[in-house]
C-alpha angles and dihedrals in degrees: 000000000000118000116256118192119236091236092054093047090051092050093049092048093048092049092049091051098043098044098070091039092052090046091053092048090052092050090049092053093048094048093043091055089055099045099040108059093161124146097231124064109278120194130215120252093260092046089053091053091048092048091052096049132061110279114279096004102101114118114185118221113234097344093168091055089059092043095051093049092069104225093035129231096287093246136075112216131179145110140257141149133292110194087341097308123112117254129176120221134194115190122188112230105223090186090073116065089328089292092294114170112246132166095273093047092048091051090053093050092047090051090053091047093050090048091051094047096046093044095044094237125143114248128216120200115203105200126205105141140136091213131255116000105253099210090056091061115177091003090063092048091048090051092050090052091053090053091051092049090054090046087059094045090050092054091076094048117029142019114262122199126185125203119196108206098157137355117339102184140168115340090002090068095065095067095062089048088057094050126083103246134013126202121193132195114231114248094003107055117076126172123185142130093230126024130223096275095052092043090052092048095045102040107011090239113143106211135150126237089254092053093048100041114349125140093256093054094046097044096043108028114019100030090218090126125043108202134031119202135177104235144018090252090052090051094051092045089051089055090054090048092050093048090053089072097044134082115234092246142348092279099043127099121256117262096253116190135190114297114257121199118244117262101275094216092052091046092051091050095051097092092057101037097091117065116230094234113077091218096059114095128227136169112264089204086078089062091046090053090051096057108031126080110271113259139047125004131168122227115201122205091008094165099039123082091354097191087083132048123214117183146144122237139137137263117192087348093303120120114245135182111225122206115185139166112239111218090186089071117057090328093291093287122165119239134162097280093044090050092052090048093051095042093052093050095046092046091052093049090047092052092056100034095247111160113252119217113190121195111195132206104138130152094195141269117323109261128214145080094282095059094040088053090052090057099255089167092058095042092047090050089056089062090053091048093048093054094045093050095046091091094138090061130075104244113206122175133189122188101212101182120334137003117179135182124323090348089065089056093046096052098077100289123176089249087067092049107275109166094215133007131183136177130211114244096253094047125121125214117182146124088266139352120281094255095053093042093052092048090053099041100039105034095132095046092049092048091052097043122110089218108027092176095057092045091049091053091048094049092044090054091051091048091049093052099038102036114013105043113111093232088079091057091047092049089052091050092240090122123027101232148334109249142180116252093247090059094059101092094046091051091050093048092049092049093048092051090048093051096038092112088070 
């Protein structure tokens, strides 16, 4: 046998491996240029993976299998690091059959999902797909079903994030709905079961792709998506930001950073943020700013169900999920959409042991035939269930101004398992507000009074002092203490340090 030097053997092996891979990459670039005539810069599947991950860390799963199959599987899968932590990624390759999901592509995605689940790594799905691949028939549908089954299995183990950078149609749309959070690019991302042509043929409705499944519709109206961004790069950076608050899996520790002091201006303003009158609106974000570490935070679903805020931030360097009523929008009332929004966020935090800080200023659940018809009872009950089941999370609640009726219970009360609860000194906690209570309890006296308005105000004041003041709840041990606004952050930090072992 003739002698072959090690250097030459290495060179020959490397060339034989890289040639088909380079050929596939070239075909991808050529096809992508033809099928993606968009105005903004659109990246290839591999470029998207590399943009998401720390520079130089992307490792593609089975690249030679894709290269040897000619056209490729239609997806680029692999893993890399985000801020030094492993993350799995599956990017649809729109240059191959418009990213349609066929049997080979489904098998590649399932392999990535299984790798993520077994390894305990978060997985990010970058969607740009026309749906199931029609020529593959039942094999495509079977493959899609296997992806969905692993989406469900992954829910109990790892975070899943979907990014919609192009069409996500038909069967492809179910996978994002089974993941935890979905981010869409404005004007480019579309998610629907049936597109404009099929809708027109089936119903006669003439609607655009944006109207049926655009990012605006899904982040404002349907609530199917949770964040709308301007560009692909923004979307991928938002994924990195979101991951910075999340543990890698349900058993992993939280990514704790260095403590950052609260914004001093926001802290100084805290005692005067909330108006004395319960009917005067204010922006709850001012309270959030006064208690969280200064710096970045990420609000999810900011334009959907605006009477509640759901966001990630940090306190003393620890990631927290904040749920807050927003008096600036419909008085902070709870309705069906708000309840679904809160329940989803609390359930997610509970699954991964992320501390939940609840800031309460809620007048109740929205009454009326419309909300009852939407199933407000069922949706409100989901909020109760989410808080009760979030046993892995520290649950810390502050009643900022008012908390009435069933909505008081729903917003992280101690009866649902909150570890600590406080109320600001001017807060009110009662079955209903003073005005409604007086009207119910003193109807006859008010009807007979010479000056019903004056009597109502007098009786409301007595009710406020004798029934609704938070000192009664503190004396009963239902809340821990009545505090001043400026004490809030210190109480939260102390409680989180105390419960850190959880």
